[in-house]
Structures are given as structure tokens and as C-alpha cells.
C-alpha beads as a LAMMPS data file, in Angstrom:
LAMMPS data file: protein, C-alpha beads

369 atoms
368 bonds

1 atom types
1 bond types

-500.0 500.0 xlo xhi
-500.0 500.0 ylo yhi
-500.0 500.0 zlo zhi

Masses

1 110.0

Atoms # bond

1 1 1 101.234 23.944 -189.381
2 1 1 101.155 27.680 -188.841
3 1 1 98.066 29.761 -188.210
4 1 1 98.447 31.162 -191.732
5 1 1 98.303 27.611 -193.102
6 1 1 95.043 27.079 -191.239
7 1 1 93.626 30.352 -192.580
8 1 1 94.372 29.293 -196.142
9 1 1 93.073 25.740 -195.863
10 1 1 90.043 25.952 -193.582
11 1 1 86.875 27.959 -194.162
12 1 1 85.236 29.764 -191.220
13 1 1 81.866 28.679 -192.630
14 1 1 82.882 25.021 -192.322
15 1 1 83.924 25.391 -188.690
16 1 1 80.717 27.277 -187.916
17 1 1 78.563 24.574 -189.497
18 1 1 80.391 21.846 -187.595
19 1 1 79.461 23.627 -184.362
20 1 1 75.780 23.654 -185.318
21 1 1 75.486 27.142 -186.784
22 1 1 72.889 27.314 -189.578
23 1 1 73.157 29.664 -192.537
24 1 1 70.175 31.809 -193.541
25 1 1 70.633 32.638 -197.223
26 1 1 67.563 34.882 -197.147
27 1 1 69.668 37.339 -195.116
28 1 1 72.172 37.716 -197.952
29 1 1 74.487 35.624 -200.090
30 1 1 77.594 37.807 -200.144
31 1 1 77.961 38.146 -196.382
32 1 1 76.368 35.097 -194.792
33 1 1 74.421 35.033 -191.550
34 1 1 75.045 31.977 -189.369
35 1 1 72.919 31.428 -186.267
36 1 1 73.356 28.866 -183.483
37 1 1 70.400 27.358 -181.619
38 1 1 71.571 29.182 -178.479
39 1 1 71.101 32.517 -180.264
40 1 1 74.723 33.326 -181.089
41 1 1 74.701 34.964 -184.543
42 1 1 77.700 35.821 -186.700
43 1 1 78.119 37.318 -190.160
44 1 1 80.795 35.656 -192.307
45 1 1 82.356 36.978 -195.499
46 1 1 83.612 33.766 -197.169
47 1 1 85.641 35.670 -199.769
48 1 1 87.519 37.913 -197.345
49 1 1 87.591 35.059 -194.785
50 1 1 86.430 37.371 -192.001
51 1 1 83.526 37.361 -189.566
52 1 1 81.916 39.584 -186.959
53 1 1 79.259 39.318 -184.293
54 1 1 76.638 42.093 -184.328
55 1 1 76.201 41.851 -180.575
56 1 1 79.858 41.970 -179.538
57 1 1 82.410 44.457 -180.891
58 1 1 85.339 42.258 -179.786
59 1 1 84.020 39.088 -181.432
60 1 1 85.375 39.615 -184.944
61 1 1 88.346 38.743 -187.082
62 1 1 89.477 35.729 -189.063
63 1 1 89.412 31.952 -188.540
64 1 1 91.812 32.124 -185.596
65 1 1 89.689 34.640 -183.669
66 1 1 86.523 32.672 -184.469
67 1 1 87.962 29.523 -182.875
68 1 1 89.649 31.398 -180.021
69 1 1 86.368 33.054 -179.028
70 1 1 84.556 29.688 -179.112
71 1 1 87.063 27.285 -177.585
72 1 1 84.542 26.273 -174.947
73 1 1 82.286 24.892 -177.694
74 1 1 84.871 22.331 -178.812
75 1 1 85.406 19.075 -176.969
76 1 1 89.144 19.513 -176.448
77 1 1 91.451 19.948 -173.477
78 1 1 94.377 22.349 -173.680
79 1 1 97.068 23.988 -171.570
80 1 1 96.724 27.481 -173.047
81 1 1 94.615 29.301 -175.611
82 1 1 97.014 28.889 -178.503
83 1 1 97.544 25.191 -177.967
84 1 1 93.760 24.877 -177.842
85 1 1 93.335 26.675 -181.173
86 1 1 96.001 24.487 -182.737
87 1 1 94.398 21.298 -181.427
88 1 1 90.977 22.314 -182.741
89 1 1 92.165 23.275 -186.215
90 1 1 94.320 20.169 -186.595
91 1 1 91.101 18.166 -186.712
92 1 1 89.866 20.127 -189.749
93 1 1 92.889 20.158 -192.054
94 1 1 92.284 16.664 -193.444
95 1 1 88.666 17.354 -194.358
96 1 1 88.882 18.387 -198.034
97 1 1 85.237 19.358 -198.358
98 1 1 85.813 21.981 -195.685
99 1 1 88.271 23.883 -197.821
100 1 1 85.696 25.032 -200.373
101 1 1 83.343 27.982 -200.301
102 1 1 80.053 26.362 -201.205
103 1 1 77.978 29.513 -201.494
104 1 1 77.474 31.429 -204.716
105 1 1 78.554 35.065 -204.456
106 1 1 76.361 37.367 -206.572
107 1 1 77.877 40.002 -208.773
108 1 1 77.865 43.338 -206.952
109 1 1 75.201 45.755 -208.086
110 1 1 76.261 48.971 -209.720
111 1 1 75.061 52.129 -208.022
112 1 1 72.161 53.596 -209.999
113 1 1 71.541 57.199 -209.019
114 1 1 68.424 57.395 -211.205
115 1 1 66.448 55.198 -208.813
116 1 1 66.679 57.822 -206.036
117 1 1 64.712 61.008 -205.572
118 1 1 66.985 63.540 -203.897
119 1 1 66.052 66.674 -201.960
120 1 1 67.954 69.193 -199.860
121 1 1 66.814 68.937 -196.230
122 1 1 65.617 71.564 -193.799
123 1 1 66.731 71.308 -190.183
124 1 1 63.190 70.175 -189.316
125 1 1 63.390 67.292 -191.792
126 1 1 66.534 66.070 -190.015
127 1 1 64.780 65.683 -186.661
128 1 1 66.163 62.141 -186.293
129 1 1 69.637 63.630 -185.858
130 1 1 68.339 65.904 -183.097
131 1 1 65.988 63.599 -181.216
132 1 1 67.826 60.296 -181.573
133 1 1 71.476 61.351 -181.886
134 1 1 71.720 64.530 -179.805
135 1 1 72.958 66.887 -182.532
136 1 1 71.847 70.501 -182.122
137 1 1 70.180 72.608 -184.854
138 1 1 73.272 74.785 -185.343
139 1 1 75.431 71.739 -186.085
140 1 1 72.865 70.328 -188.498
141 1 1 72.481 73.651 -190.282
142 1 1 76.256 73.895 -190.639
143 1 1 76.503 70.453 -192.272
144 1 1 73.179 70.455 -194.148
145 1 1 74.820 71.246 -197.553
146 1 1 76.448 67.817 -197.269
147 1 1 73.281 65.884 -196.356
148 1 1 70.438 64.784 -198.643
149 1 1 66.948 63.410 -198.226
150 1 1 66.785 60.205 -200.245
151 1 1 63.783 58.275 -201.571
152 1 1 64.449 54.858 -203.085
153 1 1 61.757 54.590 -205.782
154 1 1 62.710 51.014 -206.680
155 1 1 62.670 49.477 -203.233
156 1 1 59.371 50.996 -202.135
157 1 1 56.579 51.208 -204.680
158 1 1 53.845 53.791 -204.485
159 1 1 54.989 56.406 -202.006
160 1 1 58.734 55.960 -201.341
161 1 1 59.959 56.421 -197.783
162 1 1 62.404 59.262 -197.190
163 1 1 65.703 58.562 -195.412
164 1 1 68.616 60.756 -194.434
165 1 1 71.384 60.184 -196.967
166 1 1 75.035 61.045 -196.532
167 1 1 76.323 61.185 -200.133
168 1 1 79.495 59.272 -200.961
169 1 1 81.778 61.029 -203.435
170 1 1 85.449 60.979 -204.398
171 1 1 87.714 63.890 -203.443
172 1 1 88.324 64.795 -207.105
173 1 1 84.677 64.636 -208.179
174 1 1 81.228 65.744 -207.040
175 1 1 79.609 62.684 -208.617
176 1 1 77.608 60.759 -206.013
177 1 1 78.671 57.097 -206.006
178 1 1 76.507 55.925 -203.115
179 1 1 74.757 56.824 -199.874
180 1 1 75.071 56.006 -196.198
181 1 1 71.443 55.948 -195.039
182 1 1 70.071 56.634 -191.554
183 1 1 66.668 56.956 -189.918
184 1 1 64.741 55.837 -186.845
185 1 1 65.591 52.169 -186.343
186 1 1 67.369 51.980 -189.699
187 1 1 70.991 52.007 -190.790
188 1 1 72.037 50.987 -194.269
189 1 1 73.920 51.647 -197.473
190 1 1 72.333 52.280 -200.849
191 1 1 72.728 49.201 -203.102
192 1 1 75.803 49.346 -205.295
193 1 1 77.473 52.114 -203.278
194 1 1 81.194 52.411 -203.976
195 1 1 82.678 51.807 -200.531
196 1 1 86.196 51.275 -201.881
197 1 1 86.729 54.791 -203.229
198 1 1 83.660 56.759 -202.184
199 1 1 83.504 58.650 -198.889
200 1 1 81.340 61.261 -197.221
201 1 1 83.055 64.643 -197.556
202 1 1 82.021 67.856 -195.821
203 1 1 84.475 70.272 -197.423
204 1 1 84.079 73.817 -196.112
205 1 1 86.960 75.133 -198.248
206 1 1 86.523 73.696 -201.717
207 1 1 90.205 73.896 -202.616
208 1 1 92.814 71.503 -201.141
209 1 1 95.600 74.073 -201.438
210 1 1 93.708 76.369 -199.039
211 1 1 92.635 73.645 -196.598
212 1 1 94.409 73.746 -193.251
213 1 1 92.952 70.748 -191.422
214 1 1 91.311 67.488 -192.464
215 1 1 89.397 65.447 -189.877
216 1 1 88.940 61.734 -190.634
217 1 1 86.282 59.592 -188.966
218 1 1 84.275 56.397 -189.233
219 1 1 80.853 57.907 -189.919
220 1 1 79.275 61.327 -190.553
221 1 1 77.342 61.484 -187.280
222 1 1 80.529 60.926 -185.263
223 1 1 82.277 63.757 -187.123
224 1 1 79.317 66.099 -186.689
225 1 1 79.320 65.236 -182.980
226 1 1 83.055 65.963 -182.818
227 1 1 82.393 69.356 -184.410
228 1 1 79.571 70.128 -181.956
229 1 1 81.796 69.362 -178.971
230 1 1 84.806 71.292 -180.270
231 1 1 83.403 73.974 -182.607
232 1 1 84.683 76.904 -180.559
233 1 1 88.264 75.737 -181.049
234 1 1 87.993 74.533 -184.650
235 1 1 88.807 76.596 -187.726
236 1 1 85.905 75.061 -189.618
237 1 1 85.952 77.481 -192.543
238 1 1 89.380 76.109 -193.455
239 1 1 88.651 72.442 -192.741
240 1 1 87.247 69.321 -194.355
241 1 1 85.556 66.395 -192.591
242 1 1 85.837 62.963 -194.226
243 1 1 84.021 59.760 -193.228
244 1 1 85.187 56.406 -194.586
245 1 1 82.230 54.386 -193.318
246 1 1 82.414 51.346 -191.043
247 1 1 85.844 50.342 -192.318
248 1 1 88.716 51.916 -194.234
249 1 1 89.645 50.693 -197.703
250 1 1 93.222 51.398 -198.732
251 1 1 91.978 53.131 -201.900
252 1 1 89.773 55.451 -199.801
253 1 1 92.676 56.455 -197.596
254 1 1 95.053 56.942 -200.501
255 1 1 92.498 59.028 -202.385
256 1 1 91.875 61.346 -199.455
257 1 1 95.518 61.844 -198.521
258 1 1 96.584 62.407 -202.128
259 1 1 93.896 65.052 -202.548
260 1 1 94.822 66.843 -199.319
261 1 1 98.570 66.261 -199.608
262 1 1 100.553 68.302 -197.108
263 1 1 97.472 69.289 -195.082
264 1 1 97.377 68.763 -191.302
265 1 1 95.614 65.442 -190.672
266 1 1 93.479 64.670 -187.618
267 1 1 91.722 61.405 -186.754
268 1 1 88.502 61.129 -184.755
269 1 1 87.951 57.383 -184.907
270 1 1 86.269 55.262 -182.264
271 1 1 87.905 54.874 -178.872
272 1 1 88.359 51.105 -179.271
273 1 1 90.909 48.649 -180.640
274 1 1 89.780 49.033 -184.258
275 1 1 89.706 52.816 -184.051
276 1 1 93.261 52.885 -182.704
277 1 1 94.419 50.600 -185.518
278 1 1 92.812 53.028 -187.983
279 1 1 94.913 55.816 -186.410
280 1 1 98.039 53.782 -187.124
281 1 1 96.911 53.002 -190.681
282 1 1 96.401 56.707 -191.409
283 1 1 99.762 57.628 -189.905
284 1 1 101.570 55.022 -191.978
285 1 1 99.920 56.272 -195.165
286 1 1 100.838 59.869 -194.298
287 1 1 104.419 58.760 -193.651
288 1 1 104.607 56.827 -196.892
289 1 1 105.364 53.591 -195.048
290 1 1 104.068 50.216 -196.188
291 1 1 103.766 48.398 -192.877
292 1 1 102.402 44.819 -192.991
293 1 1 99.530 43.896 -190.707
294 1 1 100.800 42.982 -187.252
295 1 1 100.771 39.416 -186.014
296 1 1 98.252 39.101 -183.220
297 1 1 99.557 37.171 -180.249
298 1 1 97.746 36.204 -177.062
299 1 1 97.701 39.699 -175.563
300 1 1 99.984 41.709 -177.830
301 1 1 100.644 42.732 -181.432
302 1 1 103.939 41.977 -183.162
303 1 1 104.916 44.669 -185.686
304 1 1 107.637 44.616 -188.317
305 1 1 108.660 48.114 -189.448
306 1 1 111.715 48.873 -191.559
307 1 1 113.279 45.566 -190.540
308 1 1 112.660 46.277 -186.852
309 1 1 110.262 44.090 -184.866
310 1 1 108.547 45.091 -181.639
311 1 1 105.483 44.179 -179.599
312 1 1 102.767 46.368 -178.099
313 1 1 100.203 45.038 -175.647
314 1 1 96.722 45.086 -177.142
315 1 1 95.398 46.913 -174.070
316 1 1 97.949 49.695 -174.618
317 1 1 97.760 50.028 -178.390
318 1 1 97.707 53.622 -179.689
319 1 1 99.376 55.700 -182.348
320 1 1 101.594 57.292 -179.689
321 1 1 102.775 53.865 -178.496
322 1 1 103.360 52.751 -182.081
323 1 1 105.389 55.850 -182.964
324 1 1 107.498 55.553 -179.805
325 1 1 108.334 51.947 -180.605
326 1 1 108.866 52.395 -184.354
327 1 1 110.614 55.767 -184.351
328 1 1 108.195 57.013 -187.032
329 1 1 106.735 60.509 -186.652
330 1 1 103.689 61.097 -188.830
331 1 1 102.442 64.430 -187.503
332 1 1 98.894 63.031 -187.275
333 1 1 96.851 64.332 -184.328
334 1 1 94.565 61.758 -182.729
335 1 1 91.327 62.747 -180.976
336 1 1 89.438 60.363 -178.694
337 1 1 86.221 60.991 -176.824
338 1 1 86.207 61.454 -173.047
339 1 1 84.612 63.603 -170.343
340 1 1 86.797 65.891 -168.241
341 1 1 84.788 65.776 -165.039
342 1 1 84.949 62.038 -164.394
343 1 1 87.411 60.695 -166.929
344 1 1 84.866 58.433 -168.626
345 1 1 86.108 57.201 -171.992
346 1 1 83.309 56.918 -174.533
347 1 1 83.331 54.707 -177.602
348 1 1 82.842 57.635 -179.976
349 1 1 81.945 61.321 -179.997
350 1 1 78.258 60.723 -180.595
351 1 1 78.103 58.636 -177.410
352 1 1 78.986 61.779 -175.471
353 1 1 76.046 63.837 -176.752
354 1 1 73.635 60.949 -177.275
355 1 1 70.376 61.478 -175.341
356 1 1 70.921 58.223 -173.414
357 1 1 74.080 59.734 -171.884
358 1 1 72.924 63.321 -171.484
359 1 1 72.547 63.110 -167.702
360 1 1 75.962 61.484 -167.186
361 1 1 78.167 64.122 -168.783
362 1 1 78.578 67.752 -167.760
363 1 1 81.886 68.784 -169.306
364 1 1 83.467 67.236 -172.361
365 1 1 86.911 67.334 -173.840
366 1 1 88.809 65.736 -176.637
367 1 1 91.744 63.563 -175.634
368 1 1 94.687 64.185 -177.954
369 1 1 97.332 61.515 -178.302

Bonds

1 1 1 2
2 1 2 3
3 1 3 4
4 1 4 5
5 1 5 6
6 1 6 7
7 1 7 8
8 1 8 9
9 1 9 10
10 1 10 11
11 1 11 12
12 1 12 13
13 1 13 14
14 1 14 15
15 1 15 16
16 1 16 17
17 1 17 18
18 1 18 19
19 1 19 20
20 1 20 21
21 1 21 22
22 1 22 23
23 1 23 24
24 1 24 25
25 1 25 26
26 1 26 27
27 1 27 28
28 1 28 29
29 1 29 30
30 1 30 31
31 1 31 32
32 1 32 33
33 1 33 34
34 1 34 35
35 1 35 36
36 1 36 37
37 1 37 38
38 1 38 39
39 1 39 40
40 1 40 41
41 1 41 42
42 1 42 43
43 1 43 44
44 1 44 45
45 1 45 46
46 1 46 47
47 1 47 48
48 1 48 49
49 1 49 50
50 1 50 51
51 1 51 52
52 1 52 53
53 1 53 54
54 1 54 55
55 1 55 56
56 1 56 57
57 1 57 58
58 1 58 59
59 1 59 60
60 1 60 61
61 1 61 62
62 1 62 63
63 1 63 64
64 1 64 65
65 1 65 66
66 1 66 67
67 1 67 68
68 1 68 69
69 1 69 70
70 1 70 71
71 1 71 72
72 1 72 73
73 1 73 74
74 1 74 75
75 1 75 76
76 1 76 77
77 1 77 78
78 1 78 79
79 1 79 80
80 1 80 81
81 1 81 82
82 1 82 83
83 1 83 84
84 1 84 85
85 1 85 86
86 1 86 87
87 1 87 88
88 1 88 89
89 1 89 90
90 1 90 91
91 1 91 92
92 1 92 93
93 1 93 94
94 1 94 95
95 1 95 96
96 1 96 97
97 1 97 98
98 1 98 99
99 1 99 100
100 1 100 101
101 1 101 102
102 1 102 103
103 1 103 104
104 1 104 105
105 1 105 106
106 1 106 107
107 1 107 108
108 1 108 109
109 1 109 110
110 1 110 111
111 1 111 112
112 1 112 113
113 1 113 114
114 1 114 115
115 1 115 116
116 1 116 117
117 1 117 118
118 1 118 119
119 1 119 120
120 1 120 121
121 1 121 122
122 1 122 123
123 1 123 124
124 1 124 125
125 1 125 126
126 1 126 127
127 1 127 128
128 1 128 129
129 1 129 130
130 1 130 131
131 1 131 132
132 1 132 133
133 1 133 134
134 1 134 135
135 1 135 136
136 1 136 137
137 1 137 138
138 1 138 139
139 1 139 140
140 1 140 141
141 1 141 142
142 1 142 143
143 1 143 144
144 1 144 145
145 1 145 146
146 1 146 147
147 1 147 148
148 1 148 149
149 1 149 150
150 1 150 151
151 1 151 152
152 1 152 153
153 1 153 154
154 1 154 155
155 1 155 156
156 1 156 157
157 1 157 158
158 1 158 159
159 1 159 160
160 1 160 161
161 1 161 162
162 1 162 163
163 1 163 164
164 1 164 165
165 1 165 166
166 1 166 167
167 1 167 168
168 1 168 169
169 1 169 170
170 1 170 171
171 1 171 172
172 1 172 173
173 1 173 174
174 1 174 175
175 1 175 176
176 1 176 177
177 1 177 178
178 1 178 179
179 1 179 180
180 1 180 181
181 1 181 182
182 1 182 183
183 1 183 184
184 1 184 185
185 1 185 186
186 1 186 187
187 1 187 188
188 1 188 189
189 1 189 190
190 1 190 191
191 1 191 192
192 1 192 193
193 1 193 194
194 1 194 195
195 1 195 196
196 1 196 197
197 1 197 198
198 1 198 199
199 1 199 200
200 1 200 201
201 1 201 202
202 1 202 203
203 1 203 204
204 1 204 205
205 1 205 206
206 1 206 207
207 1 207 208
208 1 208 209
209 1 209 210
210 1 210 211
211 1 211 212
212 1 212 213
213 1 213 214
214 1 214 215
215 1 215 216
216 1 216 217
217 1 217 218
218 1 218 219
219 1 219 220
220 1 220 221
221 1 221 222
222 1 222 223
223 1 223 224
224 1 224 225
225 1 225 226
226 1 226 227
227 1 227 228
228 1 228 229
229 1 229 230
230 1 230 231
231 1 231 232
232 1 232 233
233 1 233 234
234 1 234 235
235 1 235 236
236 1 236 237
237 1 237 238
238 1 238 239
239 1 239 240
240 1 240 241
241 1 241 242
242 1 242 243
243 1 243 244
244 1 244 245
245 1 245 246
246 1 246 247
247 1 247 248
248 1 248 249
249 1 249 250
250 1 250 251
251 1 251 252
252 1 252 253
253 1 253 254
254 1 254 255
255 1 255 256
256 1 256 257
257 1 257 258
258 1 258 259
259 1 259 260
260 1 260 261
261 1 261 262
262 1 262 263
263 1 263 264
264 1 264 265
265 1 265 266
266 1 266 267
267 1 267 268
268 1 268 269
269 1 269 270
270 1 270 271
271 1 271 272
272 1 272 273
273 1 273 274
274 1 274 275
275 1 275 276
276 1 276 277
277 1 277 278
278 1 278 279
279 1 279 280
280 1 280 281
281 1 281 282
282 1 282 283
283 1 283 284
284 1 284 285
285 1 285 286
286 1 286 287
287 1 287 288
288 1 288 289
289 1 289 290
290 1 290 291
291 1 291 292
292 1 292 293
293 1 293 294
294 1 294 295
295 1 295 296
296 1 296 297
297 1 297 298
298 1 298 299
299 1 299 300
300 1 300 301
301 1 301 302
302 1 302 303
303 1 303 304
304 1 304 305
305 1 305 306
306 1 306 307
307 1 307 308
308 1 308 309
309 1 309 310
310 1 310 311
311 1 311 312
312 1 312 313
313 1 313 314
314 1 314 315
315 1 315 316
316 1 316 317
317 1 317 318
318 1 318 319
319 1 319 320
320 1 320 321
321 1 321 322
322 1 322 323
323 1 323 324
324 1 324 325
325 1 325 326
326 1 326 327
327 1 327 328
328 1 328 329
329 1 329 330
330 1 330 331
331 1 331 332
332 1 332 333
333 1 333 334
334 1 334 335
335 1 335 336
336 1 336 337
337 1 337 338
338 1 338 339
339 1 339 340
340 1 340 341
341 1 341 342
342 1 342 343
343 1 343 344
344 1 344 345
345 1 345 346
346 1 346 347
347 1 347 348
348 1 348 349
349 1 349 350
350 1 350 351
351 1 351 352
352 1 352 353
353 1 353 354
354 1 354 355
355 1 355 356
356 1 356 357
357 1 357 358
358 1 358 359
359 1 359 360
360 1 360 361
361 1 361 362
362 1 362 363
363 1 363 364
364 1 364 365
365 1 365 366
366 1 366 367
367 1 367 368
368 1 368 369
């Protein structure tokens, strides 16, 4: 059997339960929380057949990654990792009850804007962004037209608590279809938010035909941090900043690139494996190429582009490496966070200015790939 056969026939939830992980349905029924007695906790989406570990950015993926990252928990001997995965999964394929998703998935809530009280913030009201995230008042003032103060009147009775809300809209409409919410010790998304088409947009131009540069990122705070670090060399008055949230839906990417067709595209995603794969996804969409997801091998990725196959080591994955190997030229400029004085590579641009790192960094630059 192939790994794809295993993915189709075996549920991650079943493998997790067989290892002693217990589901806590009080934590949610769409994405399920499974916790082992040793403390290891994973979130599993049984519909998408994906999982991730809150405490480890590399511990995520599908059934194959779940088993690979937990081979030591299975009582099997193996010569190499892939033979071990195969031996483990062979023992599950003849268990028919393991092939079913046994958890009811609730219908997604529709975003109801009427439940929220919205106000325009002063710089003072956004003190979380200054004290906890290292953004300066000038940056916050610059982006404040694209930030709201949000009170959820349904969730909190009496006196609703006020959070910072980054409104999610579509490029062709000003209608708010959701909120990314932030505050001290809190990170969330307003119930029913449209994360497939909605995105946070800070558009300083207002007309795509006059926009010169579009900067794409994973969250608003990262993009604001990128601006703060590079504002003296950015033509902000002719730019738009777009955040897709924690992941990129194909419809989000298509919507943004169709709206700003022909505009210079920049990416400012995280300086990790997923962020580099987002760079490639953007470049392929800009180029009009429909490239299938690469096959992940032990330490490399196998791509198939225009009938041509090639491998890139996971440790060396980047848009530049992909374009060299594929022959595709997208024109996308990639920005990654790093400090010039000691060459430290940070996960994202907010890490550079974050108060916890303030004493470590004296001079910052953007790495362009």
C-alpha cells in the first residue's frame, strides 16, 4: 500500500486513541483536542485529516507525519523511518472501525456583525500592541484606520470586554466578514469569521490601478512590524498590506491577486518551512501555474512542474531554490526577518521588535530572496 492509501483508509483520531490519547470534546467538536497522559497535546481536524501540536511548530501535518513524529511510541522495530511508518500503518488497515470519523461536526456559525460593538481606537487604547508586541506609536497611528476595538455583546453579558479587532474584508468590498482578535493573553477569531475569502487589508491607496506594491503576510502584527522596520524605504502611500491569517486558503490568494493584478507582489511570511511554502504558493498563483503539492520524502520535497520532476532538500527550501529548479520566474520578492549585526534569523518580523528580544538586536535588515 502507498502512503496515500493509508491516508484515505486510516483516521488520525483512531491512531491517536490507540496510543492512549483522550479526546476532550469540551474544547471543541470541529477541531478535536487529544491529550496523552504524558502531557503531549495535539489538535486534529478529522475532516481535513490534518493535525498540529500547539507546543511544537514542526509537529504538524497529516497521518504520515503524525506516525513519523511518534514512532518511538509504537512497539515496532524498523531499519529506517519510512519502513517504520509502513510497518505501523499496516497494523491499522484491517481495522474497519478505524476508518470512520466518529465525531459529529457542527454546522459552522455564520458571522453576525450585529453582536459586536465597534469603535475606532486611539493609540492609547492599543497599548497592548506597544507594551506586549513592541510596535511604536507612529506605526500604530499609521495603521489605526484598519484596526477596530471590538466588544462581543453575546459572549460577555453585562459589560462586554473590549478586544483589538483586525477586520476581515474582501478586496472588492468593505463589508466586514470577521475579525482576528488580540489582547493580553488572548488570541482568537470572531465566531463565524470567513477565513476562506476574508482577509485583513490595510490599503493606503484605495484603487488597485494606482497601487504599486502589495505586501502579503500571515498576520497583521507581523506586517505592521515589517513596516516599522522598513518604513524609510517603503513607498507606503502607494502600497497595500494584506494578512491571510494563520494559513492561506486558495480563494483568499486568488481574490487578492485578481484584485491587484499586475501589481508588484512582496511576501513577508514567517522564516520557517511553512512560510517558505507560502512564498512558493504565491509565486505559482502569480505565474498562473497549477502545481500539485509536493511529495514529502525523508529529508526532501519532490515537485512535479510542467512534466518536470525535481527534489529540493527541506532544509534548503525557498522560492529562489524552487524557481532555479523549475525554471519559473514569478517576479515575487520575498522578505525574511534577520539582524545584520549577528546574522540571527528570526521566525517573523515581530520577533525582531518584540520586547523579549529588544536587548539582543541592534541593527535590523530584511533578507530578500
